[in-house]
C-alpha positions as CSV (number, residue, x, y, z in Angstrom):
1,M,99.0,98.4,85.9
2,Q,97.2,101.7,84.7
3,L,99.4,104.2,83.2
4,P,98.7,107.9,83.6
5,S,98.7,108.5,79.9
6,E,96.1,105.8,79.4
7,E,93.5,108.3,80.6
8,I,94.2,110.5,77.6
9,P,92.2,109.3,74.5
10,L,94.5,108.5,71.4
11,R,94.2,111.1,68.6
12,K,94.1,110.4,65.0
13,P,97.4,111.6,63.2
14,G,96.8,115.1,62.3
15,K,97.8,117.1,59.3
16,K,99.3,120.0,61.3
17,R,103.1,120.3,61.4
18,T,105.2,120.0,64.5
19,G,105.8,123.8,64.6
20,E,102.2,124.7,64.4
21,I,101.4,122.2,67.3
22,L,104.1,123.9,69.4
23,V,102.4,127.3,68.8
24,E,99.0,125.8,69.7
25,M,100.5,124.4,73.0
26,G,101.8,127.9,73.9
27,L,105.4,126.8,73.8
28,L,106.5,128.8,70.9
29,T,105.4,132.2,69.3
30,P,104.6,132.6,65.6
31,Q,107.7,134.8,65.1
32,Q,110.0,132.3,66.7
33,L,108.5,129.6,64.3
34,E,109.1,131.9,61.3
35,E,112.6,132.6,62.4
36,A,113.2,128.7,62.8
37,L,111.7,128.0,59.4
38,E,114.1,130.5,57.8
39,E,117.2,129.0,59.6
40,Q,116.0,125.3,58.5
41,K,116.4,126.4,54.9
42,T,120.1,126.8,55.3
43,S,120.9,124.2,58.0
44,H,118.9,121.5,56.6
45,L,118.1,120.2,60.1
46,R,114.5,119.1,61.2
47,I,112.5,122.0,62.7
48,G,112.5,120.3,66.1
49,E,116.3,120.1,66.1
50,V,116.4,123.9,65.3
51,L,114.2,124.9,68.1
52,V,116.0,122.7,70.7
53,A,119.3,124.0,69.6
54,K,118.0,127.6,70.0
55,G,116.8,126.7,73.6
56,W,113.2,127.7,72.9
57,I,111.8,124.3,73.7
58,K,113.0,121.2,75.7
59,H,113.3,117.8,74.2
60,T,110.3,116.6,76.3
61,E,108.2,119.3,74.9
62,L,109.1,118.5,71.3
63,T,108.4,114.8,72.0
64,E,104.9,115.7,73.3
65,A,104.3,117.7,70.2
66,L,105.4,114.7,67.9
67,A,102.9,112.5,70.0
68,R,100.1,114.8,69.1
69,R,101.0,114.9,65.4
70,L,101.4,111.1,65.2
71,G,98.3,110.4,67.3
72,V,100.2,108.2,69.9
73,R,100.7,108.5,73.6
74,Y,103.6,110.4,75.0
75,L,105.3,108.6,77.9
76,D,107.6,110.2,80.4
77,L,109.5,107.2,81.5
78,S,110.9,109.0,84.5
79,T,107.4,108.8,86.1
80,T,106.0,105.9,84.3
81,K,106.7,102.4,85.7
82,V,108.3,100.2,83.2
83,E,107.2,96.5,84.0
84,H,110.2,94.2,83.8
85,A,107.9,91.2,82.5
86,A,107.3,93.4,79.4
87,A,110.8,94.9,79.0
88,N,112.6,91.5,79.2
89,L,110.7,90.3,76.1
90,I,113.5,91.7,73.9
91,T,117.1,91.7,74.2
92,E,119.3,94.7,75.0
93,K,120.8,94.6,71.6
94,D,117.4,94.7,69.9
95,A,116.2,97.6,72.3
96,R,119.1,99.7,71.3
97,R,118.8,98.8,67.5
98,Y,115.1,99.8,67.4
99,A,115.4,102.5,70.1
100,A,112.4,101.0,71.8
101,I,111.5,99.4,75.0
102,P,108.3,97.5,75.9
103,V,106.8,99.3,78.9
104,S,103.7,97.3,80.0
105,Y,101.0,94.7,78.8
106,L,97.8,96.4,77.8
107,N,96.1,93.0,77.8
108,D,97.3,89.4,77.3
109,H,98.3,89.9,73.8
110,T,99.1,93.7,73.3
111,L,102.2,95.5,74.5
112,L,102.6,99.2,75.0
113,V,106.1,100.1,73.5
114,A,107.9,103.3,73.9
115,M,109.8,104.3,70.8
116,V,111.9,107.1,69.6
117,D,110.2,107.0,66.3
118,P,106.8,105.4,66.5
119,A,106.2,106.0,62.6
120,N,108.8,103.5,61.8
121,I,106.5,100.6,60.8
122,F,109.4,98.2,59.9
123,A,110.6,98.4,63.5
124,I,107.0,97.9,64.8
125,D,106.7,94.7,62.6
126,D,110.0,93.3,63.8
127,L,109.0,94.0,67.5
128,R,105.7,92.1,66.9
129,I,107.6,89.0,65.7
130,L,110.2,89.2,68.3
131,T,107.7,89.5,71.3
132,G,104.9,87.5,69.8
133,C,102.4,90.3,70.8
134,D,100.5,93.0,69.0
135,V,102.3,96.4,69.5
136,E,100.8,99.7,70.4
137,P,103.6,102.3,69.8
138,A,104.1,105.4,72.1
139,I,106.7,107.9,72.0
140,A,109.3,108.8,74.5
141,T,112.5,110.8,74.5
142,E,115.7,109.1,73.3
143,E,117.3,109.9,76.7
144,D,114.7,108.3,78.5
145,I,114.6,105.2,76.4
146,F,118.2,104.4,76.5
147,G,118.4,105.4,80.2
148,Q,115.8,102.6,81.0
149,I,117.7,100.0,78.8
150,S,120.9,100.8,80.8
151,K,118.9,100.5,84.1
152,L,117.5,97.1,83.2
153,R,120.9,96.0,82.1
154,S,122.5,97.0,85.4
155,L,120.0,95.1,87.2
156,E,120.5,92.0,85.3
157,D,124.3,92.3,85.8
158,K,123.9,92.5,89.6
159,V,122.6,88.9,89.9
160,G,125.2,86.2,89.9
161,A,126.5,83.1,91.5
162,N,123.2,81.3,91.5
163,L,123.0,77.9,93.2
164,E,123.5,74.9,91.0
165,E,120.4,74.4,89.1
166,Q,119.3,70.8,88.9
167,V,116.0,69.2,88.3
168,E,115.4,66.2,90.5
169,S,113.7,63.0,89.3
170,T,110.0,63.7,89.1
171,E,106.7,62.1,88.4
172,L,106.5,64.0,85.0
173,S,107.2,62.2,81.8
174,P,110.6,63.0,80.1
175,N,108.7,65.1,77.3
176,E,107.0,67.2,80.1
177,V,110.2,67.8,82.0
178,R,111.9,69.0,78.7
179,D,109.1,71.3,78.1
180,I,109.4,72.9,81.4
181,R,113.1,73.1,81.1
182,E,112.8,74.9,77.7
183,Q,110.3,77.2,79.1
184,I,112.3,78.3,82.2
185,D,115.6,78.6,80.2
186,E,114.0,81.1,77.8
187,A,116.0,84.3,78.1
188,P,112.9,86.5,78.9
189,I,111.9,84.3,81.9
190,V,115.6,84.3,83.3
191,K,116.1,87.9,82.8
192,L,112.7,88.6,84.4
193,V,113.3,86.5,87.5
194,N,116.8,87.9,87.9
195,S,115.7,91.5,87.5
196,I,112.8,91.2,90.1
197,M,115.3,89.8,92.7
198,A,117.9,92.6,91.8
199,Q,115.2,95.3,92.1
200,A,114.0,93.9,95.4
201,A,117.5,93.8,96.7
202,E,118.2,97.3,95.4
203,D,115.0,98.7,96.9
204,G,115.8,97.2,100.4
205,A,112.7,94.9,100.2
206,S,112.5,92.1,103.0
207,D,110.2,89.9,101.0
208,I,109.0,89.2,97.4
209,H,105.4,87.9,96.8
210,F,104.5,86.1,93.5
211,E,100.7,85.8,93.7
212,P,98.7,84.1,90.9
213,Q,95.3,85.7,90.2
214,A,92.5,84.9,87.8
215,K,94.0,86.9,84.8
216,E,97.5,87.6,85.9
217,M,100.2,87.0,88.5
218,V,101.0,90.0,90.7
219,I,104.4,90.7,92.3
220,R,104.5,92.6,95.4
221,F,107.6,93.7,97.6
222,R,107.5,94.3,101.4
223,N,109.4,97.5,102.1
224,D,109.7,98.6,105.7
225,G,107.0,96.2,106.7
226,V,104.4,97.4,104.2
227,L,103.5,95.5,101.0
228,H,103.5,97.4,97.6
229,E,102.5,96.1,94.2
230,V,105.3,96.5,91.8
231,M,104.3,94.7,88.6
232,S,102.0,92.1,87.1
233,V,103.0,89.3,84.8
234,P,100.7,87.8,82.1
235,R,99.2,84.5,83.0
236,R,100.8,82.6,80.2
237,M,104.2,83.4,81.7
238,Q,103.3,82.3,85.3
239,S,104.4,78.7,85.3
240,G,107.7,79.6,83.7
241,V,108.5,82.2,86.4
242,L,107.4,79.9,89.2
243,S,109.3,76.9,87.8
244,R,112.4,78.9,87.5
245,I,112.3,79.9,91.0
246,K,111.5,76.4,92.3
247,I,114.5,75.1,90.3
248,M,116.8,77.8,91.8
249,A,115.5,76.9,95.4
250,D,116.0,73.1,94.6
251,L,112.2,72.4,95.1
252,D,110.2,69.7,93.3
253,I,108.7,71.3,90.2
254,A,106.4,68.4,89.7
255,E,104.8,68.9,93.1
256,R,102.1,71.6,93.2
257,R,99.7,70.2,95.7
258,V,101.7,70.6,99.0
259,P,103.6,73.5,100.5
260,Q,107.4,73.3,99.9
261,D,110.3,75.5,101.2
262,G,113.9,75.9,100.1
263,R,116.8,78.4,99.9
264,I,118.7,80.4,97.1
265,G,122.1,81.8,97.6
266,L,122.9,84.8,95.4
267,M,125.5,87.6,94.9
268,V,123.5,90.8,94.2
269,G,125.7,93.9,93.4
270,G,128.6,92.1,94.9
271,K,126.7,91.5,98.2
272,P,125.7,88.0,99.4
273,I,122.0,87.6,99.8
274,D,120.2,84.4,101.3
275,M,116.6,83.9,100.2
276,R,114.2,81.6,101.9
277,V,111.7,80.4,99.4
278,A,108.2,79.0,100.5
279,S,105.5,77.9,98.2
280,L,101.8,77.6,99.0
281,P,99.1,76.0,96.7
282,T,96.2,78.4,95.9
283,V,93.1,78.1,93.7
284,Y,95.0,80.0,90.8
285,G,98.3,78.3,91.1
286,E,101.3,78.3,93.6
287,K,101.9,81.5,95.5
288,I,105.7,81.8,96.2
289,V,107.2,84.1,98.9
290,M,111.0,84.8,99.0
291,R,112.4,86.3,102.1
292,L,115.6,88.2,101.5
293,L,118.2,87.9,104.2
294,D,121.0,90.4,103.9
295,R,123.9,89.0,105.8
296,S,125.3,92.4,106.4
297,N,122.4,93.3,108.6
298,V,123.3,90.9,111.1
299,M,126.4,92.9,112.0
300,L,124.3,95.7,113.3
301,R,125.0,97.1,116.7
302,L,122.3,97.4,119.3
303,Q,122.6,101.2,119.5
304,D,121.8,101.2,115.6
305,L,118.5,99.5,116.1
306,G,116.8,102.3,117.9
307,F,117.4,101.7,121.6
308,S,117.4,104.8,123.8
309,E,120.3,105.2,126.1
310,K,118.2,104.2,129.3
311,S,116.6,101.2,127.6
312,L,120.0,100.1,126.2
313,A,121.7,100.4,129.7
314,R,118.7,98.2,131.3
315,F,119.1,95.6,128.5
316,R,122.8,95.4,128.7
317,K,122.7,94.9,132.4
318,S,120.7,91.7,131.8
319,F,122.6,90.0,128.9
320,T,126.0,90.5,130.5
321,K,125.1,88.3,133.3
322,P,126.6,84.8,133.3
323,Y,123.2,83.0,133.6
324,G,119.5,83.6,133.4
325,A,116.7,83.7,130.8
326,M,116.3,86.8,128.6
327,L,113.1,86.8,126.5
328,V,112.4,89.0,123.4
329,T,108.7,89.3,122.7
330,G,106.5,90.7,119.9
331,P,104.4,89.6,116.8
332,T,105.9,88.1,113.7
333,G,108.0,90.7,111.9
334,S,108.8,92.9,114.8
335,G,112.6,92.3,114.5
336,K,113.0,89.9,117.5
337,S,115.7,87.7,115.6
338,T,117.6,90.8,114.6
339,T,118.0,91.9,118.2
340,L,119.0,88.5,119.4
341,Y,121.6,88.3,116.6
342,A,122.9,91.8,117.5
343,T,123.2,90.7,121.1
344,L,125.0,87.5,120.1
345,N,127.5,89.6,118.1
346,I,128.5,91.3,121.5
347,L,128.6,88.1,123.4
348,N,130.6,86.1,120.7
349,T,134.0,85.7,122.1
350,P,136.5,82.8,121.8
351,E,136.0,82.2,125.6
352,K,132.4,81.3,125.2
353,N,130.5,78.2,123.7
354,I,127.4,79.6,122.1
355,I,124.9,77.2,120.6
356,T,121.7,78.1,118.8
357,V,118.6,75.9,117.8
358,E,116.5,77.9,115.1
359,D,113.7,77.0,112.7
360,P,115.0,78.0,110.2
361,V,118.6,79.4,110.6
362,E,118.2,82.8,109.1
363,Y,121.7,84.0,109.3
364,R,125.0,82.3,109.4
365,L,127.2,83.5,112.2
366,T,131.0,82.8,112.4
367,G,132.1,81.3,115.7
368,I,128.5,80.3,116.8
369,N,127.4,76.6,116.5
370,Q,123.9,77.0,114.7
371,V,121.3,73.9,114.7
372,Q,118.6,73.7,112.2
373,A,115.4,72.2,113.6
374,N,114.1,69.3,111.2
375,L,110.7,68.2,112.1
376,R,110.8,65.4,109.5
377,A,113.8,63.9,111.0
378,G,112.4,64.4,114.6
379,L,114.9,67.1,115.4
380,T,112.5,69.3,117.3
381,F,113.3,72.2,119.8
382,P,113.0,69.9,122.9
383,V,115.1,67.1,121.3
384,A,117.8,69.5,120.1
385,L,117.9,71.4,123.5
386,K,118.5,68.1,125.4
387,S,121.5,67.3,123.1
388,I,122.8,70.9,123.3
389,L,122.9,70.9,127.0
390,R,125.2,67.8,126.9
391,C,127.7,69.8,124.7
392,D,128.9,72.1,127.5
393,P,127.3,75.4,126.3
394,D,127.8,78.9,128.0
395,I,125.1,80.5,126.1
396,V,122.1,78.9,124.5
397,M,119.7,80.7,122.0
398,I,116.4,79.1,121.3
399,G,114.7,80.4,118.1
400,E,111.2,80.5,119.8
401,I,109.4,79.0,122.8
402,R,106.5,77.2,121.3
403,D,105.3,74.7,123.8
404,K,105.6,73.5,127.5
405,E,108.5,71.2,126.9
406,T,110.7,73.7,125.3
407,A,109.8,76.4,127.9
408,Q,110.6,73.8,130.8
409,I,114.1,73.1,129.3
410,A,114.7,76.8,128.8
411,V,113.9,77.6,132.3
412,E,115.9,74.7,133.9
413,S,118.9,75.8,131.8
414,A,118.7,79.3,133.0
415,L,118.5,77.9,136.6
416,T,121.6,75.6,136.1
417,G,123.9,78.3,135.1
418,H,123.4,78.9,131.5
419,L,122.5,82.2,129.8
420,V,119.4,81.5,127.6
421,L,118.1,83.9,124.9
422,S,114.8,83.2,123.4
423,T,111.7,84.7,121.7
424,L,108.1,84.4,122.7
425,H,104.9,85.8,121.0
426,T,103.3,88.2,123.5
427,N,102.0,91.7,123.0
428,D,104.1,93.3,125.8
429,A,106.9,92.5,128.3
430,P,104.8,91.8,131.4
431,G,102.7,89.4,129.4
432,A,105.6,87.0,128.9
433,L,105.7,86.0,132.5
434,S,101.9,85.2,132.4
435,R,102.4,83.3,129.1
436,L,105.0,80.9,130.6
437,T,102.5,80.2,133.5
438,E,99.7,79.5,131.1
439,M,102.1,77.0,129.3
440,G,102.3,75.0,132.5
441,I,105.6,76.4,134.0
442,E,105.5,76.7,137.7
443,P,105.5,80.5,138.7
444,F,108.2,80.2,141.2
445,L,110.4,78.6,138.4
446,T,109.5,81.4,136.0
447,A,110.3,84.1,138.6
448,S,113.7,82.7,139.5
449,A,114.8,82.0,135.9
450,V,113.7,85.0,133.9
451,D,116.0,88.0,134.4
452,C,114.7,90.3,131.6
453,V,111.9,90.7,129.2
454,L,112.2,92.8,126.1
455,A,109.1,93.7,124.0
456,Q,109.6,95.4,120.7
457,R,107.8,96.6,117.4
458,L,109.3,98.1,114.3
459,A,108.1,101.6,113.1
460,R,108.9,103.2,109.8
461,K,111.5,106.1,109.9
462,L,110.6,109.4,108.3
463,C,112.5,110.1,105.1
464,E,115.1,112.7,106.0
465,G,114.8,114.1,102.3
466,C,111.2,115.0,102.4
467,K,109.7,115.1,106.0
468,E,107.7,118.2,106.7
469,P,107.5,119.9,110.1
470,Y,104.1,121.0,111.5
471,K,102.7,122.5,114.9
472,P,100.4,120.1,116.7
473,T,97.4,121.3,118.7
474,Q,97.3,120.8,122.5
475,E,94.2,118.6,122.2
476,M,96.2,116.2,119.7
477,L,99.0,115.9,122.0
478,R,96.7,115.0,125.0
479,R,94.7,112.6,122.9
480,N,97.8,110.6,121.8
481,D,99.2,110.3,125.4
482,F,102.2,112.6,125.0
483,P,104.2,113.6,128.1
484,M,102.5,116.2,130.5
485,E,105.5,118.6,129.9
486,A,105.0,118.4,126.1
487,C,101.2,118.9,126.5
488,E,101.8,122.0,128.7
489,D,104.5,123.6,126.3
490,W,102.6,122.5,123.1
491,E,103.4,125.9,121.4
492,N,107.1,125.0,121.3
493,V,106.6,121.3,120.1
494,T,107.4,120.5,116.5
495,L,106.4,117.1,115.0
496,Y,106.9,115.9,111.4
497,K,104.8,114.2,108.8
498,P,105.6,112.1,105.8
499,V,105.5,113.8,102.4
500,G,107.0,111.5,99.7
501,C,109.9,111.9,97.3
502,P,111.9,109.8,94.7
503,R,114.3,108.8,97.4
504,C,111.6,107.1,99.5
505,N,109.5,105.9,96.4
506,G,106.8,108.6,97.5
507,T,106.0,106.8,100.7
508,G,107.5,109.4,103.1
509,Y,109.4,106.7,104.9
510,K,112.9,105.3,104.6
511,G,114.1,102.4,106.7
512,R,112.8,101.3,110.2
513,L,113.7,101.7,113.8
514,G,112.9,99.7,116.9
515,I,110.5,100.7,119.7
516,Y,111.4,98.9,123.0
517,E,110.0,98.1,126.2
518,V,112.7,96.6,128.8
519,M,111.3,95.0,131.9
520,L,113.9,93.8,134.5
521,V,112.4,91.0,136.9
522,T,113.1,92.6,140.2
523,E,112.1,91.2,143.6
524,A,108.7,93.0,143.4
525,I,107.9,91.4,140.1
526,E,109.0,88.0,141.2
527,R,106.7,88.2,144.1
528,L,103.6,89.2,141.8
529,T,104.6,86.3,139.4
530,V,104.6,83.7,142.2
531,E,101.3,85.1,143.3
532,R,99.9,84.5,139.7
533,K,99.0,88.3,139.5
534,S,97.9,89.5,136.0
535,A,99.9,91.2,133.4
536,D,98.3,94.5,134.0
537,E,99.4,94.5,137.7
538,I,102.9,93.4,136.8
539,S,103.0,96.3,134.3
540,R,102.0,98.9,136.8
541,V,104.8,97.9,139.2
542,A,107.4,97.7,136.3
543,Q,106.5,101.2,135.2
544,A,106.8,102.4,138.8
545,E,110.3,100.9,138.7
546,G,111.4,102.7,135.7
547,M,110.2,100.7,132.8
548,K,109.2,102.8,129.7
549,S,106.3,101.3,127.9
550,L,106.2,100.8,124.2
551,R,103.9,103.7,123.5
552,E,106.0,105.9,125.6
553,D,109.1,105.0,123.8
554,G,107.3,105.4,120.5
555,I,106.1,109.0,121.5
556,E,109.6,110.0,122.5
557,K,110.8,108.9,118.9
558,V,107.9,111.1,117.5
559,L,109.1,114.0,119.5
560,Q,112.6,113.4,118.2
561,G,111.3,113.7,114.7
562,R,112.3,110.1,113.8
563,T,108.9,108.7,113.0
564,A,105.3,110.0,112.6
565,I,102.5,109.7,115.2
566,E,100.3,107.9,112.6
567,E,103.1,105.2,112.4
568,I,103.1,104.6,116.1
569,A,99.2,104.2,116.0
570,R,99.8,101.6,113.2
571,V,102.2,99.4,115.2
572,I,101.1,99.9,118.7
573,V,97.6,99.5,120.2
């Protein structure tokens, strides 16, 4: 990772004194320097301490002047990213003892270390021995360094209650197993993995990607649906990090040739987090993706997800019926499962027997019978559904309709008095009816069974702390399909754009909201389905009957100032 200060060439230590450098920098007048030197003779303090005490300069300005005098980099740790892979090479005790913190790897064998006193050669020698790397000292303020040490400590403390760590019998020899164990139990590896997971949970990331490359391992977080690189780990630490994760997830550490998947259960900051772990062999080693499942998210209410009052009323009219099929459609990562879980929370009462079949079970819900599909054991969706229907269910949720057999059972269940909830991969709501026909389901069965189709996307919400208003042109509104009344009254329309601030990590967005298209299957749409009409024809009739399209719902949220027009263009064609 490139640091801003790396662009500044290092200077050789100069003969000028700190006060003279401050005058050169324009931060001090010669008269102030003379006065401070006179006071120093009686106070016996360092000249910098005298100047700061008088309020003539700030600590950061003094540190920058010292950096020039010593010929080292000045690091502002409030804006410079401290890489956990480097910082965790020394203990908190040693960091406080030497008033230093490793900031990043300059190469495989050289560390950039921020120090309060970079002229302390004894501390530099000790740090070289402790880290096993060459040290390039830099200077930072004492407040910044100890603040970063405390931050890293708080992240480490947040992770607890790991699953029991066991190494299963493997094809490796006993010596090889012991070597791996020693490597993954080293404090830097354990601290690094824990701090990465804690940071991801604190940032609200949905996924962590560990991606081996030719010279390093890159770690990326997915925040609000978009991937961001957060750090890189030297290649020599790669096997230790990956092995640590695989043991936590109860995966076979000896098997690197085939994909594996597992789970990790953690308490992060007192909050239970489930992590789904999947490994994938690549040319540079195993890529591991961890999906963070925050159990508190499953208690969301439908109105909190972004439904407009009209769309929610149409949707509620469907799922409160005693029978029928309700389909939620959209691409992977569009929030379909979250919508279904929020719906099940409303339907979950002691009077109803609710059974789900999922692959995998993402969230555990109290009072609901959840079945995990297991392909190796032969427990597929169709097999599980046949057994579920013999268990007297009132409501059945199917994780995904993937094939004709699953679709057939779902449709028949809806026709025989069950409320069926499921997901389907289509681009819009009208396309779901055509997709079932393409799967081999008779159109008259689809028309009779399906009661409602909900299509959805997730768009990033504008950060309330930094979003900036602006006045659009009439041409821009027309080009982006804004309503006619907005185009005609364009002078009174105010839109917002992302800016970026510390609260949103400079992205301009914080959180996500749903964009919805709710299509009720009316008599007219049933007739079109039976006649095998195209999705476009069904869509025209549905919109005439009051359905708001995905784009219309997205534009409405732009007019409300909740998201930006660029974000709607990103998620909706």
